[in-house]
C-alpha positions in Angstrom: 100.8 95.1 105.3 101.0 94.6 109.0 99.7 91.1 108.7 102.1 90.3 106.0 105.0 92.0 107.9 104.2 89.7 111.3 103.6 86.6 109.2 107.0 87.0 107.2 108.9 87.9 110.3 107.6 85.0 112.3 106.6 87.5 115.1 103.1 86.7 115.8 101.5 83.4 115.1 98.2 85.2 115.6 98.0 86.4 112.2 98.6 83.0 110.4 96.0 81.3 112.9 93.4 84.2 112.5 93.9 83.9 108.7 93.6 80.2 108.4 90.7 80.0 111.3 88.4 82.7 109.7 89.0 81.6 106.1 90.7 84.8 105.0 92.7 83.0 102.3 89.5 82.7 99.9 89.2 86.5 100.0 93.0 86.8 99.3 92.6 84.5 96.4 89.5 86.4 95.2 91.7 89.6 95.4 94.3 87.7 93.1 91.5 86.8 90.7 90.3 90.3 90.6 93.8 91.6 89.9 94.6 89.2 87.2 91.3 90.1 85.6 91.8 93.6 85.4 95.2 93.1 84.1 94.0 90.8 81.7 91.3 93.3 80.4 93.1 96.5 81.0 96.8 95.3 80.1 97.5 97.9 77.4 96.2 100.8 79.5 98.3 99.6 82.5 101.5 99.4 80.3 100.9 102.7 78.7 100.4 104.1 82.3 103.6 103.0 83.5 105.6 104.1 80.5 104.2 107.6 80.6 105.0 107.9 84.4 106.9 105.1 85.8 106.1 106.4 89.2 102.4 106.5 88.5 100.2 105.4 91.4 97.5 103.8 89.1 100.0 101.6 87.1 102.1 100.5 90.1 99.1 99.7 92.6 98.2 96.4 90.6 101.6 95.2 90.6 102.4 96.0 94.3 99.3 94.5 95.5 99.5 91.2 93.6 103.3 90.8 94.6 102.3 91.7 98.5 99.0 89.0 98.3 101.2 86.2 96.6 104.1 86.7 99.0 101.5 86.6 101.9 99.8 83.4 100.8 103.2 81.9 100.0 104.4 82.6 103.9 100.9 81.3 105.1 101.4 78.0 103.2 
């Protein structure tokens, strides 16, 4: 989250340089694919969890993680 905030604010080029130099974008893409796989296989359970309790950590974790990773990749590119 800190890396995302630093890159988004343009405060620290170290974050962007380090992610690019260490090829960490591959790990971010892997995480996105994993989240997509889990959502695809457990979509009904995820929707039911969100309907039962909109503030459920279990249901919101996938959505928030996916949006943070996507936004971070967008900032890096």
